[in-house]
C-alpha angles and dihedrals in degrees: 000000000000091000091052092053093046088056091051096255117135108220092203101045132091099027122123110252117236122201118196113210112199139161139137125283113300096010092125106256097142092044090053094047093048091053092044093053091056089066112103090226090064098060093111098050127119118212126202115194122196107240091233092060114132096242138356130252113292106288090223089070094056116105105166136339147200130197094277108020139038126206111216122214093251092054098262118140118229122195125183110218105240099162139002116347091227091057092048094051093045091051094048092051093048092049090047091052092048092048095244091123134027119291091254118195099195141019131219118197116198111200125202118262093254094047127119105225092206097084089049092054092043092052091067092056104036096051109077095204094048093045089057093058109023135047131191106249093183152304116258116194125196117210122195111232092205099051104010100099093051091046091053089051098049109024134062099208099063091046092054093043090056093045093054096047128115089190130020121202117197110211136194092034087141093067100030126092113261092238090052091053092049092047094050093048090052092051092049093049089052092052097043115010092168095063120094106245122208143151127248125191121200091344095293106152141149115237089237089070091061101034139057091038100130133052109276100180142026092237093061112155125232095269093053092049092046091050092050096047096040129214115334129197112261096236139038093276121082135199113264118204117216138152140075093295093069099031095221098321110137133183122200144148124227121205126198126189098193118072119245126232116231093249091051094049092046092048094049092051093045093050094047095048093043094053102032108013098134091052094047094091101173135354130179132155153130116260128197103224122186112257097014119121094218139009121303111236115222125183132162146163113218108309096348120086131185115242106270116258128196120224119222093243143356115270092233145349094287107093098175119128112254122186126179118210131190108189142170117228093341118124120227091231093058094056092041091053092048095053093042092051095046090046092052093047092048097047110130095012123129112297095200112141116250088225 
């Protein structure tokens, strides 16, 4: 990454943003997407719908169709996922480049209600061809205010969908009891305090709530970085979530005063993913690495991490490393001890970037 930036190439720019829309059965994903696609600013969007979705995009939006894709009346492209997601994205990109489909500038992927969003997010990183042309902008999770609390208590899928989210939208607040809405919001904040939490009624939403979530350029300003990372505790301590309501899901932020070397950072992430990858639900942070002009962005879902990218400058005067973790049955102290130990052992070692 350092070499790319020295040559003037921005490792984060130029890739098509992908937003994953997830949520349990009946949470309102298709309603939201139908309303979103009516917005004039969305006329160059491509939509991929999991074939197990409850219903299709509003038929009133359909203009013409082929076996694999549908052109919507506002110009959006809709594709039903009939096979592997990687194959679908590759085909869409090739057809975009050849002019066979619209020159789409973003992609929305609607998962089925029972889907785990982790493999979708991992696909954009693990496939080299896709990673060169697409980037994960964010995961948006819908939570049903009427049934959401019970679903979080009894089912695995809604809990993981909430834990992986960058933004959580609470739906059906117009028909749910006020106490139920408050209770659900509290539960969601406990599971994932870094996610932006908002309400949506009847799918009415502005595109800005579903776009511009991730970092799109190395010269991101402080506001962009803060929005991506989410709210952090003011001090070195972080809130740790425990108890039966979260079934072992914890959210916390680790802070480190001493810069890491590249070998130390790489070793810590490799050990953690090798030993507890499935329980490492979401990780994102800014790391102070020796020799780098700005913070190194790290983000991962379970055992798959994006290639690290260095921002052009720190978003403020505080240059401490800060890493947000959402884990399952992993104590904060265990990860803290690992990074502290690896950092101490690697102190003074070569800081050459692995990229």
